[in-house]
VOVOMAR-592516 format. One record per residue (C-alpha): x, y, z; residue number from 1; residue in one letter. Coordinates in Angstrom, 1 decimal, decimal comma, always signed. Layout:
<atoms>
+--------+--------+--------+-----+-----+
!      u !      v !      w !   n ! res !
+--------+--------+--------+-----+-----+
!      X !      Y !      Z ! NUM !   a !
...
+--------+--------+--------+-----+-----+
</atoms>
This chain:
<atoms>
+--------+--------+--------+-----+-----+
!      u !      v !      w !   n ! res !
+--------+--------+--------+-----+-----+
!   +8,6 !  -29,5 !   +6,8 !   1 !   m !
!  +11,9 !  -27,4 !   +6,4 !   2 !   y !
!  +13,9 !  -24,0 !   +6,0 !   3 !   s !
!  +15,9 !  -23,0 !   +2,8 !   4 !   t !
!  +18,4 !  -20,6 !   +2,4 !   5 !   l !
!  +20,2 !  -20,9 !   -1,2 !   6 !   v !
!  +23,1 !  -19,0 !   -0,9 !   7 !   d !
!  +24,3 !  -16,8 !   -4,8 !   8 !   l !
!  +26,5 !  -14,5 !   -3,1 !   9 !   r !
!  +30,1 !  -15,9 !   -4,8 !  10 !   l !
!  +28,5 !  -17,0 !   -8,1 !  11 !   v !
!  +29,5 !  -14,0 !  -10,4 !  12 !   t !
!  +28,7 !  -15,2 !  -13,6 !  13 !   w !
!  +25,4 !  -14,8 !  -15,4 !  14 !   s !
!  +23,6 !  -18,6 !  -15,2 !  15 !   p !
!  +22,3 !  -20,2 !  -18,7 !  16 !   t !
!  +19,3 !  -21,0 !  -19,0 !  17 !   t !
!  +20,3 !  -24,6 !  -18,4 !  18 !   e !
!  +22,6 !  -24,0 !  -15,6 !  19 !   e !
!  +18,6 !  -22,6 !  -13,9 !  20 !   a !
!  +16,5 !  -25,0 !  -15,1 !  21 !   r !
!  +19,0 !  -27,7 !  -13,3 !  22 !   r !
!  +19,3 !  -25,3 !  -10,1 !  23 !   f !
!  +15,6 !  -24,9 !   -9,4 !  24 !   l !
!  +15,9 !  -29,1 !  -10,5 !  25 !   h !
!  +18,1 !  -29,3 !   -7,1 !  26 !   q !
!  +15,6 !  -28,1 !   -4,9 !  27 !   i !
!  +12,5 !  -30,5 !   -6,8 !  28 !   g !
!  +15,3 !  -33,0 !   -6,0 !  29 !   i !
!  +15,9 !  -32,0 !   -2,4 !  30 !   l !
!  +11,8 !  -32,2 !   -1,3 !  31 !   s !
!  +11,4 !  -36,0 !   -3,4 !  32 !   a !
!  +15,1 !  -36,7 !   -1,0 !  33 !   i !
!  +13,4 !  -34,3 !   +2,2 !  34 !   h !
!  +10,1 !  -34,5 !   +2,5 !  35 !   g !
!   +7,8 !  -31,1 !   +1,3 !  36 !   r !
!   +9,5 !  -28,3 !   +2,2 !  37 !   r !
!   +8,9 !  -24,9 !   +3,5 !  38 !   g !
!   +9,8 !  -21,3 !   +2,8 !  39 !   p !
!  +12,9 !  -21,6 !   +0,9 !  40 !   v !
!  +15,2 !  -17,3 !   +0,9 !  41 !   a !
!  +17,3 !  -17,6 !   -1,4 !  42 !   i !
!  +20,3 !  -14,5 !   -2,0 !  43 !   v !
!  +22,4 !  -13,1 !   -5,1 !  44 !   a !
!  +24,3 !  -10,1 !   -4,7 !  45 !   t !
!  +24,6 !  -10,3 !   -8,9 !  46 !   q !
!  +22,3 !   -8,7 !  -11,2 !  47 !   p !
!  +20,6 !  -11,2 !  -13,0 !  48 !   m !
!  +21,4 !  -13,8 !  -10,7 !  49 !   l !
!  +19,0 !  -11,4 !   -8,2 !  50 !   f !
!  +16,4 !  -11,6 !  -10,9 !  51 !   g !
!  +15,6 !  -14,5 !  -12,2 !  52 !   m !
!  +15,4 !  -15,7 !   -8,9 !  53 !   s !
!  +12,6 !  -12,9 !   -7,8 !  54 !   r !
!  +11,1 !  -14,3 !  -11,3 !  55 !   m !
!  +10,9 !  -17,9 !  -10,0 !  56 !   r !
!   +9,7 !  -16,6 !   -6,7 !  57 !   a !
!   +6,8 !  -14,6 !   -8,7 !  58 !   a !
!   +6,1 !  -18,0 !  -10,1 !  59 !   l !
!   +6,2 !  -20,8 !   -8,1 !  60 !   s !
!   +3,7 !  -22,8 !   -6,4 !  61 !   d !
!   +2,9 !  -21,5 !   -3,6 !  62 !   q !
!   +1,7 !  -24,2 !   -1,7 !  63 !   a !
!   +4,7 !  -25,6 !   -1,8 !  64 !   a !
!   +5,8 !  -23,7 !   +0,1 !  65 !   g !
!   +6,7 !  -19,4 !   +0,0 !  66 !   q !
!  +10,1 !  -18,6 !   -1,8 !  67 !   i !
!  +12,0 !  -14,7 !   -0,8 !  68 !   g !
!  +14,9 !  -12,7 !   -3,0 !  69 !   t !
!  +17,3 !  -10,7 !   -0,8 !  70 !   f !
!  +20,2 !   -9,2 !   -1,5 !  71 !   y !
!  +21,6 !   -9,4 !   +2,1 !  72 !   e !
!  +21,8 !  -12,7 !   +3,8 !  73 !   l !
!  +20,5 !  -11,0 !   +7,3 !  74 !   a !
!  +17,4 !  -10,1 !   +6,0 !  75 !   e !
!  +17,2 !  -13,7 !   +4,2 !  76 !   a !
!  +17,3 !  -14,9 !   +7,9 !  77 !   e !
!  +14,8 !  -12,7 !   +9,3 !  78 !   r !
!  +13,2 !  -13,5 !   +6,2 !  79 !   w !
!  +13,2 !  -17,7 !   +7,0 !  80 !   l !
!  +13,0 !  -16,9 !  +11,2 !  81 !   a !
!  +10,2 !  -14,5 !  +11,1 !  82 !   a !
!   +7,9 !  -17,9 !   +8,7 !  83 !   q !
!   +5,6 !  -19,8 !   +9,9 !  84 !   q !
!   +6,6 !  -23,3 !   +9,4 !  85 !   v !
!   +5,1 !  -26,4 !  +10,8 !  86 !   p !
!   +6,4 !  -28,7 !  +12,9 !  87 !   t !
!   +5,7 !  -32,9 !  +12,4 !  88 !   t !
+--------+--------+--------+-----+-----+
</atoms>
């Protein structure tokens, strides 16, 4: 299991529904390639991206791993460090 940090701070546009769907699909592809994922921290400063990320976190399968959404990179890094990721 592994942690993931998704840094969207430099994204300045509001993604379309299709772009958001593809982004979320990429997280699934990472799991297929690297195995079951652990916590995901998403850093977004653009309000639309932040809101979409929060919605994704709320609707996510918690068994697949927690998803946290943050405005600040340091806060996301602290959150990831505090998550329990079992080693195999």
